[in-house]
PAZAPA-4460 file (N, C-alpha, C; in steps of 0.05 Angstrom, whole numbers, plus 32768, in hexadecimal, padded with zeros to 4 digits):
% residues 334
    n_x    n_y    n_z   ca_x   ca_y   ca_z    c_x    c_y    c_z   seq   type   mol
   8403   8215   7E98   83F5   8221   7E80   83EA   823B   7E8F     1      G     A
   83D6   8241   7E75   83C8   8257   7E6F   83BE   825C   7E8F     2      S     A
   83A6   823E   7E92   839A   823E   7EAC   83AA   8247   7EC4     3      S     A
   83C4   823A   7EC8   83CA   8248   7EE0   83D6   8262   7EDE     4      G     A
   83D9   8271   7ECA   83E4   8287   7EC8   83C5   829E   7ECA     5      I     A
   83B5   8291   7EC4   8398   8298   7ECF   8390   829C   7EE8     6      N     A
   8393   8283   7EED   8395   8283   7F12   839C   8294   7F20     7      A     A
   83BC   8297   7F1B   83D2   82A5   7F2B   83C3   82C2   7F23     8      E     A
   83C1   82C7   7F0C   83B0   82E7   7F0C   839A   82EC   7F19     9      Y     A
   8391   82DE   7F21   8375   82DC   7F2A   837C   82E1   7F4B    10      G     A
   8391   82CE   7F51   839A   82CD   7F70   83A5   82F0   7F70    11      V     A
   83AD   82F7   7F5F   83C0   8312   7F66   83A3   8325   7F63    12      I     A
   8398   8326   7F53   837F   833C   7F53   8370   8335   7F70    13      V     A
   836C   831D   7F78   835D   831F   7F92   8366   8332   7FA6    14      L     A
   8387   8326   7FA9   8397   8337   7FB9   8396   8350   7FBD    15      I     A
   8398   835E   7F9D   8399   8376   7F9D   837C   8387   7FA8    16      V     A
   836C   837B   7FA2   834D   8383   7FAB   834D   8380   7FCD    17      A     A
   8357   836D   7FD7   8351   836C   7FF2   8363   8387   8001    18      L     A
   837B   838A   7FEB   8386   83A0   8002   8384   83BD   7FFE    19      A     A
   8367   83B9   7FEF   8360   83D6   7FEF   8349   83D8   7FF8    20      V     A
   8340   83C2   8009   8326   83BC   8020   8335   83C3   8038    21      T     A
   8318   83C7   804F   8327   83CF   8065   832C   83B3   8071    22      Y     A
   8341   83BA   8081   834F   839A   8091   8337   839A   80AE    23      S     A
   831F   83AB   80AB   830C   83AE   80BD   82FD   83B9   80AE    24      K     A
   82E0   839E   80B3   82DB   83A2   809D   82C2   83C1   80A3    25      T     A
   82BE   83D9   8092   82AF   83EA   809C   8297   83E9   808B    26      P     A
   828F   83FD   808F   826F   8406   8088   8267   840B   806A    27      L     A
   8256   83FB   805F   8252   83F8   8040   8256   8415   802E    28      P     A
   8268   8417   801D   826C   842F   8014   825C   8432   7FFD    29      M     A
   825A   8447   7FF3   8249   844D   7FD5   825F   8448   7FBD    30      E     A
   827A   844B   7FC6   8283   8446   7FAB   82A5   843D   7FB6    31      K     A
   82B7   8434   7FA3   82D2   8429   7FAC   82DE   843E   7FC1    32      K     A
   82EC   842B   7FD0   8302   843C   7FDB   831C   8436   7FE0    33      V     A
   832B   8446   7FDD   834F   8451   7FDF   8352   8450   7FF5    34      Y     A
   8370   8446   7FFC   8378   8453   8013   838B   846A   8009    35      I     A
   838B   8482   8014   83A7   848F   800F   83BB   8492   8021    36      R     A
   83D0   8481   8027   83E3   8483   8034   83EE   8497   803D    37      R     A
   83F4   84AD   802F   83FC   84C6   8034   83EE   84D8   8045    38      E     A
   83C8   84CC   8054   83C3   84DF   8069   83BE   84C7   807A    39      H     A
   83CA   84B5   807D   83BC   849F   808E   83DB   8499   80A4    40      S     A
   83CE   8490   80AE   83E5   8483   80C4   83D7   846F   80D2    41      L     A
   83FB   845A   80C7   83F8   8441   80D2   8408   8437   80DF    42      I     A
   840D   8422   80EC   8423   8424   8103   8426   8404   80E8    43      K     A
   8442   83F9   80F5   8456   8408   8106   845F   842B   8102    44      P     A
   845E   8438   811B   846C   844D   8115   848A   8450   8124    45      Y     A
   8491   8440   8124   84AF   8441   812A   84C9   8448   811A    46      S     A
   84BA   844D   80F8   84CA   8459   80EB   84C2   8472   80EA    47      S     A
   84AD   847D   80EF   84A8   8493   80E7   84B4   84A9   80FE    48      M     A
   84C9   84BE   80F6   84D3   84D0   8108   84BF   84E5   8104    49      S     A
   84CB   84F6   811D   84B7   850F   8129   84B6   8527   8110    50      M     A
   84C8   8520   80F7   84C7   8531   80F0   84BE   8528   80C7    51      D     A
   84AE   850F   80CF   84AB   8506   80B8   849E   851E   80A4    52      T     A
   84A3   851B   8089   8495   8530   8074   8475   852F   8073    53      P     A
   8469   851A   807E   844A   851D   8079   8440   851E   8094    54      M     A
   844B   851B   809F   843E   851E   80B9   844B   8531   80D4    55      W     A
   8442   854B   80DA   8452   855A   80ED   8447   8551   810A    56      D     A
   8458   854E   811A   8452   8548   813F   8463   8566   814F    57      Y     A
   844B   856A   8164   844B   8582   8168   8446   857D   818E    58      S     A
   8451   858E   81A6   8448   858F   81B8   844D   8570   81CD    59      G     A
   843C   8564   81DC   8445   854B   81E5   843E   852B   81D2    60      S     A
   8446   852F   81C2   843B   8516   81B4   844E   8507   81B4    61      T     A
   844F   84ED   81B2   8464   84DC   81B1   8460   84BF   81A9    62      I     A
   846F   84C2   8191   846D   84A9   817E   8479   848A   8188    63      V     A
   846A   8476   8187   8477   845E   8194   846C   8445   8171    64      S     A
   8477   8436   817B   8472   841C   816D   8454   8419   8162    65      N     A
   844A   8418   8172   8428   840E   8174   8415   8424   8176    66      N     A
   8421   8441   8177   8409   8451   817B   8415   846E   8182    67      E     A
   8409   8482   8185   840F   849E   817D   8400   84AE   818F    68      I     A
   840E   84B2   81A5   840B   84B9   81C7   8403   84DA   81BC    69      R     A
   83EA   84E2   81BB   83E7   84FF   81C1   83ED   850D   81CE    70      L     A
   83E3   8501   81EF   83ED   850F   8207   83EA   84F2   8215    71      T     A
   83FD   84F9   822E   8408   84E3   8243   83F0   84E5   825A    72      P     A
   83E7   84CD   826B   83DA   84D6   827C   83E4   84EE   8291    73      D     A
   83E8   8503   8291   83F5   851B   829E   83E1   8535   8296    74      H     A
   83E8   8546   82AD   83DD   8561   82A9   83E0   856F   8299    75      Q     A
   83D6   8584   828C   83E2   859D   8285   83EF   8593   8265    76      S     A
   83EC   8580   8258   83F7   857A   8242   83E3   8582   8222    77      K     A
   83ED   8582   820B   83E3   857E   81F6   83F6   8578   81E0    78      A     A
   83E6   8562   81CB   83FC   855E   81BB   83EF   855A   819C    79      G     A
   83FD   8563   8181   83EB   8562   8171   83F8   8557   815D    80      R     A
   83F3   8545   8142   83FC   8537   812E   83EB   8542   8115    81      V     A
   83FF   8555   80FB   83F2   855C   80EB   83FA   8553   80CE    82      W     A
   83E6   854A   80C1   83E9   8541   80A7   83F1   8559   8097    83      N     A
   840F   8557   808C   841A   856F   8071   840C   856E   805D    84      T     A
   8402   855A   804F   83F9   855A   8032   83D8   8560   8030    85      I     A
   83D8   856F   8026   83BA   857E   8022   83AA   8565   8019    86      P     A
   838F   8565   801E   8376   8545   801A   8370   8553   7FFF    87      L     A
   836B   854C   7FEC   835C   8550   7FD2   834E   8546   7FCB    88      M     A
   8345   852C   7FE0   832D   851F   7FD7   830F   852B   7FD7    89      S     A
   82FC   852C   7FC5   82E4   8530   7FC7   82D2   8527   7FE0    90      R     A
   82D2   850C   7FE1   82C9   84FA   7FF1   82E1   84E8   7FFF    91      N     A
   82D4   84E6   801C   82EC   84D3   8028   82E0   84CE   8044    92      W     A
   82ED   84AF   804E   82EB   84AD   8063   8301   84A5   8078    93      E     A
   82FC   84AC   8090   8318   84AD   80A3   8310   848D   80B4    94      V     A
   8321   8484   80B5   8322   846C   80CA   8332   8463   80DF    95      L     A
   832D   8469   80F2   833C   846F   8106   833D   845F   8125    96      M     A
   834E   844D   812E   834F   8440   8149   8361   8457   8155    97      E     A
   834D   845A   816E   835F   8469   8186   8350   845A   81A4    98      F     A
   8364   8468   81B5   835C   845A   81CD   8363   8476   81E3    99      K     A
   834E   847A   81F1   834F   8487   8205   834E   8483   8226   100      V     A
   8362   847F   822E   836D   8475   8251   837B   847F   825E   101      H     A
   837B   8477   8277   8389   8487   8291   8382   847A   82A5   102      G     A
   838C   8486   82C7   8391   847C   82DA   836F   8482   82EB   103      Q     A
   835F   849D   82D7   8347   84AD   82DE   8330   8494   82E5   104      G     A
   8325   848B   82F3   8308   8483   82F6   82F6   8490   82F2   105      R     A
   82F3   84A8   8301   82D9   84B6   82FE   82E1   84D4   82F1   106      T     A
   82FA   84DD   82F9   82FE   84F5   82EC   8322   84EE   82D9   107      L     A
   8312   8502   82C1   8328   84FB   82AA   8324   8510   8298   108      Y     A
   8337   8516   8283   8331   8521   8273   8349   852D   825D   109      G     A
   834D   854A   824D   833D   854D   8245   8325   8544   822E   110      D     A
   8336   853B   821C   832F   8526   81FB   833C   8532   81E5   111      G     A
   833C   8527   81D1   8342   852C   81BB   8337   8537   8199   112      F     A
   833E   853B   8186   8339   8541   8175   8341   8535   8159   113      A     A
   8333   853D   8149   8340   8530   8128   832E   8544   8119   114      L     A
   833F   8555   8106   833B   8563   8100   8342   8568   80D2   115      W     A
   8337   8578   80CE   8339   857F   80AE   833A   8597   80AA   116      Y     A
   834D   85A8   80AD   834C   85C6   80BA   8360   85CC   80A0   117      T     A
   835F   85ED   8098   836E   85F6   8080   838E   85FB   8088   118      A     A
   8396   85FB   80A6   83A7   8602   80AF   83B8   85E5   80B0   119      D     A
   83D7   85E6   80A5   83E5   85CD   80A3   83E8   85C5   80C4   120      K     A
   83E9   85D7   80D1   83EF   85CE   80F3   83DF   85E1   8107   121      Q     A
   83D3   85DB   8114   83C3   85EE   8128   83D3   85EC   8144   122      L     A
   83D2   8605   8147   83E3   8609   815A   83D9   8603   8173   123      M     A
   83EA   8603   8189   83E2   85FC   81A4   83CA   860B   81AE   124      S     A
   83AE   8603   81B4   839F   8615   81C3   838D   8605   81D4   125      G     A
   8377   8610   81D8   8362   8605   81EB   834D   85F0   81E2   126      P     A
   834D   85EC   81CB   8340   85DE   81B4   834A   85C0   81B8   127      V     A
   8346   85AF   81CD   8357   8598   81CE   8374   8591   81C3   128      F     A
   8380   85AC   81D2   839A   85AC   81CB   83A6   85BE   81B3   129      G     A
   838C   85C9   819E   838E   85D8   8190   8385   85F0   818E   130      A     A
   8393   8605   8175   8384   861A   8177   8364   8624   8171   131      K     A
   8355   8636   8180   8340   8643   8179   833C   864D   8159   132      N     A
   832B   865A   8154   8321   865D   813A   832B   8652   812A   133      G     A
   8325   863B   8121   832F   8629   810A   831E   862E   80F4   134      F     A
   8326   861F   80E1   831A   8623   80C9   8314   8609   80BD   135      K     A
   82FA   85F7   80BC   82FD   85DE   80B5   82EE   85CD   80C5   136      G     A
   82EC   85B4   80C7   82E1   859E   80D1   82EC   8596   80EB   137      L     A
   82E2   8593   8108   82E9   858B   811A   82D7   8574   812A   138      G     A
   82EC   8556   812D   82DA   853D   813A   82DC   853E   8156   139      I     A
   82D1   854B   8165   82D7   8544   8185   82D6   8530   8195   140      F     A
   82E8   8526   81A5   82E0   8511   81B7   82EA   8519   81D3   141      F     A
   82D2   8524   81E5   82D4   8537   81FC   82CD   851B   820D   142      D     A
   82DF   851C   821D   82DB   8508   823A   82D9   8519   8257   143      T     A
   82D1   8536   8251   82D0   8539   826E   82B9   8556   8268   144      Y     A
   82A5   8553   8278   8291   8563   8277   829B   8587   8285   145      S     A
   829B   8598   827E   8299   85B3   827C   8285   85C0   8284   146      N     A
   8270   85BC   8279   8259   85C2   827F   8243   85B2   8286   147      H     A
   822D   85BA   82A3   8220   85A7   82A5   8205   85B3   82A6   148      N     A
   8204   85D1   8294   81E6   85DF   8298   81D8   85DC   827E   149      G     A
   81CF   85EE   826C   81BD   85E8   8257   81CA   85DB   8244   150      E     A
   81C6   85CD   8233   81D3   85BE   8215   81E4   85A8   8227   151      H     A
   81E4   85A4   8240   81F4   8591   8247   81E7   856E   8241   152      S     A
   8201   8561   823F   8201   8544   8239   8214   853B   8243   153      H     A
   8215   8518   8240   8221   8507   8252   8238   8512   823C   154      G     A
   8250   84F7   824D   826A   84FA   8241   8271   84DB   8248   155      H     A
   828C   84D5   8237   8291   84E6   821D   8282   84E7   8207   156      P     A
   828B   84F8   81FE   827A   8501   81EB   8283   8502   81CE   157      Y     A
   8278   8503   81B4   8287   850C   819E   8276   851B   818F   158      I     A
   827F   8533   8180   8274   8545   8176   8286   8550   8164   159      S     A
   8269   855D   814D   8283   8568   812B   827A   8584   8134   160      A     A
   828F   8595   8126   828F   85B5   8124   829E   85BB   810D   161      V     A
   828B   85D1   8103   8294   85DB   80E6   829E   85F4   80F1   162      V     A
   82B2   8601   80EA   82B6   861C   80EA   82C1   861E   80CD   163      H     A
   82BA   8647   80D3   82C4   864F   80B0   82DC   865D   80BC   164      N     A
   82EB   865F   80D4   82FF   8675   80E1   82F7   868B   80ED   165      G     A
   82DF   8693   80EB   82D9   869D   80FB   82C9   86A1   8119   166      T     A
   82C4   8686   811C   82B9   8681   812E   82C6   8674   8144   167      Q     A
   82C8   8675   815C   82D4   8661   817A   82C5   8652   817F   168      N     A
   82D0   863B   818D   82C3   8624   8195   82C9   8628   81AE   169      Y     A
   82B5   8628   81BF   82AD   8629   81DD   82B3   8615   81E0   170      D     A
   82CD   860D   81F4   82D2   85F9   81FB   82CE   85F2   821D   171      H     A
   82BE   860F   8228   82B5   8608   8242   8291   85F7   8248   172      D     A
   828F   8600   8230   8271   85F7   8230   8269   85E4   821E   173      T     A
   8287   85D5   8218   8281   85C0   8206   8280   85BB   81EC   174      D     A
   827D   85DD   81E5   8282   85E0   81C6   8255   85DA   81BE   175      G     A
   824B   85CD   81D3   8235   85CD   81CC   8222   85E6   81C2   176      T     A
   8228   85F8   81BF   8212   8615   81B2   821A   8613   8191   177      H     A
   8231   8602   8184   8239   8601   8173   823D   85EB   8162   178      N     A
   8239   85D8   8174   8240   85BF   8168   8226   85B6   8152   179      E     A
   8230   85A6   813F   8224   859B   8126   820A   8581   8131   180      L     A
   821D   856F   813A   8208   8561   814A   821B   854F   815A   181      A     A
   821E   8539   8169   822F   8531   817D   8217   8512   8188   182      G     A
   8228   8505   8191   821E   84E8   819E   8233   84DF   81BC   183      C     A
   8224   84D6   81CC   8233   84C7   81E3   8239   84B1   81D7   184      Q     A
   825C   84AB   81DA   8268   8494   81DF   8276   848D   81F5   185      S     A
   8273   8471   81F3   828B   8464   820A   82A2   845F   8203   186      S     A
   82B3   8478   81F7   82CE   8469   81EF   82E8   8465   81FD   187      F     A
   82E2   8471   8212   82F3   8476   822D   82F9   8461   823E   188      R     A
   8315   8456   823B   8312   843F   8249   830C   8421   8248   189      G     A
   8307   841C   8235   82FB   8404   8226   831D   83F2   8222   190      Q     A
   8318   83DA   822C   833A   83C5   8227   832D   83BD   820E   191      K     A
   831C   83C6   81FE   831B   83B5   81DC   8319   83CF   81D0   192      Y     A
   8328   83CE   81BA   832F   83E0   819F   830E   83F2   819A   193      D     A
   831B   8405   8190   8306   841C   8198   8309   8429   816D   194      T     A
   82F6   842C   8164   82F8   8439   8149   82E5   8446   8148   195      F     A
   82EB   845E   8131   82D1   846D   8125   82D4   846E   810E   196      I     A
   82C2   8474   80FF   82BF   8475   80E3   82B7   8494   80E1   197      S     A
   82C2   84A2   80D6   82BC   84B8   80C6   82BB   84BE   80AE   198      I     A
   829E   84C2   80A1   829E   84C0   8081   8293   84DF   8079   199      K     A
   82A1   84EC   8066   8296   8507   8055   8294   84FC   8036   200      Y     A
   827C   84F9   8032   826C   84F5   8012   8253   84FF   800E   201      I     A
   8262   8512   7FF7   8248   851D   7FEE   823D   8535   8000   202      N     A
   8251   853E   800F   8252   8554   8025   8239   854B   803E   203      N     A
   8238   8530   803C   822C   852D   8057   8245   8518   8068   204      V     A
   823F   8525   807E   824E   851C   8097   8248   8503   80A9   205      L     A
   8259   84EC   80A5   824A   84D6   80B8   825C   84CC   80C5   206      T     A
   825D   84C9   80DE   8264   84B7   80EC   8262   84A9   80FA   207      V     A
   826A   848A   8101   826D   8475   810A   8279   8471   8125   208      H     A
   827A   845C   813E   828D   8453   814A   8286   843D   814B   209      T     A
   8295   842C   8157   829C   8412   8162   82AC   840B   8178   210      D     A
   8298   840F   8198   82B1   840E   81AE   829E   83FF   81C4   211      V     A
   8296   83EC   81B3   828E   83D9   81C8   829B   83C1   81C4   212      R     A
   82AC   83BE   81B3   82BC   83A9   81B0   82A9   838F   81A3   213      G     A
   8293   8397   8191   8283   8383   8181   828C   8384   8168   214      K     A
   82A0   838D   815C   82A6   8399   813C   8286   839C   8130   215      S     A
   827B   83AD   8141   825E   83BA   8132   825C   83D5   812D   216      K     A
   8258   83E1   8116   825A   83FD   8121   8240   8406   8126   217      W     A
   8240   8422   8134   822B   842E   813E   8229   8451   813B   218      T     A
   8218   8454   812B   820F   846D   811C   820B   8483   8136   219      K     A
   8228   8490   8138   821F   84AD   8143   8211   84C5   8144   220      C     A
   8219   84CC   8125   820D   84E2   8119   820B   84E3   80FD   221      F     A
   81F6   84F2   80EE   8201   84FB   80CE   81F1   8510   80D2   222      E     A
   81FC   8524   80BE   81FC   8544   80BB   8201   8542   809A   223      V     A
   81EA   854C   808F   81EC   8552   8073   81F0   8578   8076   224      K     A
   81F9   8576   804E   81FD   8592   8051   8215   859F   805E   225      N     A
   822B   8592   805E   8243   8593   806B   8251   859B   805D   226      V     A
   825F   85AF   8054   8267   85BD   8039   828E   85C4   8047   227      V     A
   8295   85AF   8038   82B7   85B2   803E   82CB   85B8   8029   228      L     A
   82D9   85C6   8027   82E8   85C6   800E   8303   85AE   8002   229      P     A
   830B   85A3   7FF5   8327   8593   7FF0   833A   85AA   7FFC   230      V     A
   834E   859C   8007   8369   85A8   8004   8373   85B1   8021   231      G     A
   835E   85A7   8037   8360   85AB   8054   8377   8598   805F   232      Y     A
   8380   8597   8072   838D   8587   8086   8389   8574   809A   233      H     A
   8383   8555   809B   8382   8551   80B0   8393   854E   80C7   234      L     A
   8388   854D   80E0   839D   8556   80F9   838C   853E   8111   235      G     A
   839A   853B   8122   8392   8534   813F   839F   8543   8151   236      L     A
   838F   8547   8166   839C   8554   817A   838C   854E   819B   237      S     A
   8393   854F   81B3   8389   8546   81CD   8393   8559   81E5   238      A     A
   838A   855F   81F0   8398   856E   8213   8389   855F   8221   239      S     A
   8396   8569   823E   8394   856A   8259   839A   8575   8264   240      T     A
   838E   8580   827D   838E   8598   828A   8396   858E   82AA   241      G     A
   8385   8593   82C4   8386   858A   82D9   8379   8566   82DC   242      D     A
   836C   8561   82C3   836A   854D   82C9   8374   853C   82AC   243      L     A
   8376   8524   82AF   838B   8518   8291   838D   84FD   828A   244      A     A
   838F   84F2   8271   8390   84E3   826C   839F   84D2   8254   245      D     A
   83A6   84B5   8244   83B2   84B3   8231   839A   84BB   821E   246      N     A
   83A7   84C8   81FE   8396   84C3   81F1   83AB   84C0   81D4   247      H     A
   83A7   84A5   81D0   83B2   8493   81B9   83A8   848E   81A7   248      D     A
   83AD   848C   818D   83B6   848D   8173   83B6   8475   816A   249      V     A
   83AA   8461   8168   83BC   8445   815B   83B8   8446   8141   250      K     A
   83A6   8454   812D   83A7   844B   8112   8393   8460   8105   251      M     A
   839C   8472   80F0   8386   8480   80E4   8389   847E   80C6   252      L     A
   836E   8467   80BA   8374   8469   8099   8365   847E   8092   253      K     A
   836E   848B   8078   835C   84A3   806B   8353   848C   804D   254      L     A
   833E   848E   804E   8332   8481   8030   8324   8495   8020   255      Y     A
   8330   849A   8003   8321   84AA   7FF8   8309   8499   7FE3   256      E     A
   82F4   84A8   7FDE   82DB   8496   7FD7   82D3   849A   7FBA   257      V     A
   82C9   8497   7FB0   82C4   849D   7F8E   82B2   84AD   7F97   258      D     A
   82A4   84C4   7F7A   8296   84CC   7F7F   8278   84BD   7F76   259      L     A
   8269   84CE   7F8D   8251   84B7   7F8A   8233   84C9   7F71   260      V     A
   821F   84B5   7F6B   8213   84B9   7F50   820F   84D3   7F51   261      E     A
   8215   84EF   7F41   820A   8508   7F3E   8213   851C   7F45   262      G     A
   822B   8514   7F56   8241   8522   7F5D   8251   852F   7F54   263      Q     A
   8255   8546   7F53   826E   8555   7F43   8285   8554   7F59   264      T     A
   829C   8560   7F3E   82B8   856A   7F53   82CB   857B   7F3B   265      F     A
   82C4   8592   7F44   82DC   85A3   7F39   82F4   85A8   7F4D   266      N     A
   830B   85A3   7F48   831D   85AA   7F5B   831E   85C6   7F5F   267      V     A
   8322   85DF   7F50   8322   85F9   7F54   8313   8604   7F6B   268      E     A
   82F0   85FD   7F5D   82DF   85FE   7F71   82E2   85FA   7F93   269      E     A
   82EC   85E1   7F90   82E3   85D3   7FAE   82F7   85DF   7FBB   270      A     A
   8317   85EB   7FAD   832E   85F5   7FBF   831C   8611   7FC6   271      L     A
   830C   861C   7FBC   82FB   8636   7FC8   82EA   8635   7FDB   272      K     A
   82E6   861D   7FDE   82D4   8616   7FF7   82D0   862A   800C   273      I     A
   82BC   8632   801F   82BD   863D   8034   82B2   862E   804A   274      V     A
   82B6   861B   8062   82B3   8605   8069   8291   8612   8076   275      P     A
   8286   8605   8071   8267   860E   8082   824F   85F1   807D   276      S     A
   8242   85F4   8091   822C   85DF   8099   820D   85E7   8099   277      A     A
   81FA   85E0   8087   81E5   85EF   8087   81D6   85E5   80A1   278      E     A
   81C9   85F6   80B1   81B6   85F5   80C4   81C9   85EA   80E3   279      G     A
   81D8   85F5   80E3   81F3   8602   80F0   81DC   8608   810B   280      E     A
   81DC   85FB   8127   81D0   8604   813A   81DA   8626   8143   281      P     A
   81CA   8639   814B   81C7   8650   8154   81C8   8653   8172   282      D     A
   81CA   8640   8181   81BF   863D   819D   81CB   865A   81A8   283      R     A
   81B9   8662   81BB   81C4   8675   81CC   81DC   8675   81D5   284      P     A
   81ED   867D   81DE   8208   8681   81EA   820D   8683   820C   285      H     A
   820F   8661   8218   820A   866B   822F   8227   866F   823C   286      V     A
   8221   867C   8254   8238   8680   825E   8244   8670   8270   287      H     A
   8261   8667   8267   8274   8658   8270   8270   8655   828D   288      P     A
   8272   863A   8295   827D   8637   82B6   829B   8634   82B1   289      K     A
   82AE   863B   82CE   82C9   862C   82CA   82CA   8612   82B6   290      K     A
   82E0   8612   82B2   82E5   85F6   829D   82F3   85E8   82A8   291      S     A
   82FA   85D4   829A   830F   85BD   82A3   830E   85B9   82C0   292      G     A
   8332   85B6   82CE   8336   85B4   82E4   8326   85C0   82FC   293      G     A
   8323   85DE   82F4   8315   85F2   8302   82FD   85F1   8309   294      T     A
   82EB   85E4   82F6   82D6   85D7   82FD   82D3   85C5   8317   295      S     A
   82E9   85AE   830D   82ED   859E   8324   82ED   85A2   833B   296      V     A
   8301   85B6   8346   8305   85C1   8353   82E7   85D6   8366   297      L     A
   82DF   85E3   8358   82BF   85E8   8362   82AC   85D4   8367   298      W     A
   82AD   85BF   835B   8297   85A8   8356   82A3   859A   8377   299      T     A
   82B6   859C   837E   82C0   858D   8392   82BF   859A   83B0   300      I     A
   82BC   85B9   83AD   82BD   85CB   83BC   829D   85C8   83C2   301      F     A
   828E   85CE   83B4   8269   85D0   83B2   8268   85BD   83C4   302      Y     A
   8271   859F   83BF   826C   858A   83C4   8279   8581   83E7   303      I     A
   8284   8591   83E8   8293   8599   8402   8288   85A6   841F   304      F     A
   827F   85BB   840B   826D   85D0   8424   824D   85BE   842A   305      I     A
   824B   85B8   8408   8227   85A7   840F   8229   8592   8424   306      T     A
   8240   8585   8424   8244   8575   843C   824A   857F   8456   307      L     A
   8252   8599   8451   8256   85A2   8477   823F   85AA   8479   308      V     A
   822B   85B6   8467   8216   85BD   846F   8201   85A9   8476   309      I     A
   8205   8594   8470   81F0   8573   8468   81EF   8570   8490   310      I     A
   8214   856D   8498   821B   8567   84A6   821B   8577   84BF   311      L     A
   8217   8590   84BE   820E   85A3   84D7   81F1   85A3   84DE   312      S     A
   81E1   85A1   84C0   81CD   8599   84CB   81C1   8582   84D8   313      A     A
   81D2   8575   84D8   81C8   8555   84E1   81D4   8559   8502   314      I     A
   81E9   8560   84FA   81FC   856C   851C   81DF   857A   8529   315      G     A
   81D5   858F   851E   81C9   85A4   852C   81A9   858E   853C   316      I     A
   81A3   8580   851A   818C   8570   8527   8192   855E   853C   317      G     A
   81A4   8554   853C   81A8   8541   855C   81AE   8550   8575   318      I     A
   81B8   8561   856F   81C1   8576   858E   81A0   857D   8592   319      I     A
   8195   858B   8587   817B   858E   858B   8165   8576   8592   320      V     A
   8160   855C   8581   8154   854E   858D   815C   8542   85A7   321      W     A
   817D   853E   85B1   8187   8539   85CF   817C   854A   85E2   322      Q     A
   8178   856C   85E0   8171   8572   85EF   8150   856A   85F4   323      K     A
   8143   8570   85E4   8126   856A   85E2   8123   854A   85FA   324      K     A
   8135   853F   85F2   812C   8524   85FF   8135   852E   8626   325      Q     A
   814C   853C   8622   8152   853B   8640   8142   854F   8650   326      E     A
   8133   856B   8640   8119   856B   8648   80FE   855F   8652   327      D     A
   8100   854F   8637   80EE   853C   8642   80EE   852C   8661   328      R     A
   8106   851D   8663   810C   8516   8680   810A   8524   8694   329      R     A
   8118   853A   8692   8111   854C   86AB   80F5   8556   86B2   330      R     A
   80E5   8556   869E   80CB   8554   86A3   80B9   8540   86B7   331      K     A
   80CC   8526   86A6   80C0   8512   86BB   80C4   851A   86DD   332      R     A
   80DB   8524   86DC   80E5   851E   8702   80D9   8537   8709   333      F     A
   80CB   8547   8702   80BD   855D   8710   80A5   855F   8718   334      F     A
***
């Protein structure tokens, strides 16, 4: 009867409601969220060819059934994946599952990046496999420290940079002189799933991670007054140098978020916005040291020289001590 129909209708409504929620419970959202599949990467990927109309692949990128590998654990590789469809959502959240791993236990690199840029495809370059002078937002997952001086921090490290197309990211200093914010994060080499949530809502950029296998979000950073246009493109890139790692993307879901109270949205005006962020750091430029594998070689060289000096000093000390002992023994006989 009608009660049975109503019950079936209730079940359908419940299924639909569950379908638009996260499979992994996310952070509490201000408004409703809706997945945008044209901006998402959802496995299995076996049916996705390298010339899929929604995503462009280039460089060392390899697509398998369960993952998109931007770089293998080999030296001098760079791979990229870019969404060809412009993102027109004013508020959004990216939920990504990823895995960075390899044979290296103490030395590995270089890292990967998630992008929101004016270009449909950033060409190969020095910024985690993509070109410099970009226009838009970059979220960088840096696994190797190129810079150990002023502004240095531990690694792995997640940071955000907003550029308007006129600035350059200085990879040799890990970009510390122009990052918006960042945090150390032990996402590399974990045996369990690692996730990141990147929310851009009402000009506030918030990043949370879940990299400890506890299904619990930890805030990495929050930056207010980050102004980004609509109509840019999502992308991913990664690179290796003398050091290497596998950089794998397991899943990327883009959710559109409703406008918050008091927020307005004019599409034509939002398309013309030039990327900016108030309070951008204006730190003095620190002259870079040699980057990547070169800095590793210099470090090994300095360690070797230091050991030689120490061992030489010990050897000289032993010789001097033995000579004094011999002199003392001679004095006893005369």
